[in-house]
C-alpha positions, 0 to 999 in steps of 0.5 A: 500500500505504501508503494501505491501511495508514492506512485500516486504522489509522483503522478499528481506532481507530474500532472500539476506541472503539466497544468502550470506549464500550459498547453504549449508543452502538451505534446512536445517540449517547446523550443524558445528561440534565442533572440537575445541581443549580441553585440559584435566584439572588435577584432584586435591583434591575436597576439594579445591576451584578451579578456572580454567583459559583457553586461546585458540589460533588459527593460520592459516598457508598457505602451502608452498609445496604440494603433489598430489597423482594420482592413475592409474590402468592397465589390460592386458592379460600378465605380459609383456603387462600390465607393458608395457601399464602402463609404457607408460601412466606414462612416457607420463605424467611425461615427461611433468610434470617434465618440470615444475619448482620446481616439483618432482615425485615418482611412488609408486607400489600398487598391481599386481594381476591376474584377473579371469573370468568364462568359461562355461562347457556344459554337455548334461545330467547336469546343466552348470558348471562355472569354474574360469580361469586366464584371465590376470593381473591387475597392480595398481600404484600411482603417487606422484607429489610434487610442490610449486605453487597450480595453477600447479595442474590444469596443472597436471590434464590436462596432466594426463587426456590425458593418461587416468589418472583421479583419484586424490586420495588426496592432502597433505599440508606442511609448514616449519614454524610450529615450529615457529608458535607453539612458537608464539602461546605459547608466545601470550597465556602466555601474555593473561593468565597473563592478565586474572589472573590479571582480576580475582584477581581484581574481587575476591579482592585477590592475587593468588601468594601464591595459589597452581597452576597446568598447562596443555597445548597442540597443535592440527593440522588440515590439509585441507584434513581432513576438507572437507564436502559434501552436496546436494542442491535441491528442490523437489515439493510436489505433492498429488500423489496416492500410486500407482503412478510411481515416477522416482526421478532424481539423486541429485548432491553431492558436497564438500566444505572446512570447516575450524575450526571456530575462534569463540571460540578462545581468539586470532587468527593469520592470521584470514582472509583466502581465501584458504585451510590452515593448522590450528594449535590450542593451549590451556593452562589451569591454575588451581588455588587451593584456600583453602575453608574457614572453615565453623563455625557451627551456635551456637544453643540453645542446644549448648549454654545451654551445655556451661553453664552447669558445671560438678559435681561428687557425691560419696555416702556413699556406694562408688558409683560415680554419675554424677551430672549436675547443671545449674549455669546460674543465 
């Protein structure tokens, strides 16, 4: 009975973990791409002993303004008809949307093209001929809606859907304090880098004050629009079916989720806890310290030692020839 209790506890622990992790981990282990910032290191002399110190910072910035873009398409038999129909649909929506506080709108013209269809030309002694003829016009426009309260987006969707406008193309995020965030990241990274230099000097037992140095840094900004991913969560039964069996598979539902840059690779994070899509600003500074390599002294071999102990003499013969003589003077 004791063994059964332990097994049940382990099973419940695994089930609880699966529930907390979310459905993206239901079938396969999810891979989170490494889209972290990585500033290039300056190329220096390879004969120099290098130490590269890096500091990375991340700031999660809440958006202050948003722009939602909706697409609308209208077809009609004539240019006048298609323009009249689309204007009624847009006006009926914007009259209600503009009543919201802090909302601005803009209509973007996308395309206006003729639409064709095929007419069949019948002949008694030959095959049918299909002729392409004009059938009307297609007009496309985009509605841009600027707003400050993200909860208003649901109201916009309800209003637009009543006029058969359903296509939400994208939502852009904007923040006015990005420049201040950049300065804050730089200041925090500077202090963290100075602390890391002191730590390395303590470990190596030397000072970097006289060593040559190179610095490189850079920013990277990611918007929520870029950070959505999709997945399918389902479980299919495994049956021993013959190869002649008819199998009708159901359509699997695909969904999307917001996947921000994970903060596991950063030295510090500004506003680490987020519960909504945010603008993420990354900063990295790299310091390359060029320390001269110590000169390598060749070990003294037996041959080198013998050469040092040999004096050089010259012998001139009676015929005037010069001969080198090597006489070992070692006692």
